[in-house]
N, C-alpha and C positions, 0 to 999 in steps of 0.2 A: 398551691402544692407542684404542679408542674413546670412551673415558671422557673422555681427556684433548681430542679433538677436539669433544666434548658441550660440557663445561666452557669450552671456548675460546670456543664459538658461543656459548652465554648467558652469559659474562660481558660485563658493560656498559660497566664501568669506565674502559678506552679511550676508548670513546663519549664519556662524560662529560667525559674531562679535553678531546678534543678540541672539545667543546660551549665549554667554557668559554675554551677558547683562542681561540674566532670569536668569543666575544663581548667578550673582551679587544682583539683584534685591533677590530673594531667601534668600540670606545668608543676606540682609538688614534686612527683615523681621523678619529672627529669632534673627539676634542682638537686633533687638527692641524690641521683645515678649522678650525674657530674661532679658534684661536691666530693661525692665516693671517690671518681675515679681520678680526681685530681687531686685529693689527699692523699691516695696513696702512692702518686706519684712525686708528691712534694716532701712527703717523708721519709721515700727511699731518698730522693735528693740529698735531703737533710742530713740521714744517717750517714751518706757517703763523705760528705762535707765534715762532718763531727770524727769519723774514723780518721781522715785527713789529719785534724788538728791534735789529734791525742796520738798519732804514730806518725810521724813526716819520714819521708822518706828520702 
């Protein structure tokens, strides 16, 4: 029974999976943040173009 706990304590595959999960989560947060920032600016730009097409000066 002791060897089971010793092997379990030395097994790092679960820790590696958790690290990869954290990295993936951080990348996802960065993508969402970037898309939100770009989306807001793109929306404002397209609204401005639309306003100029509807009411030319």
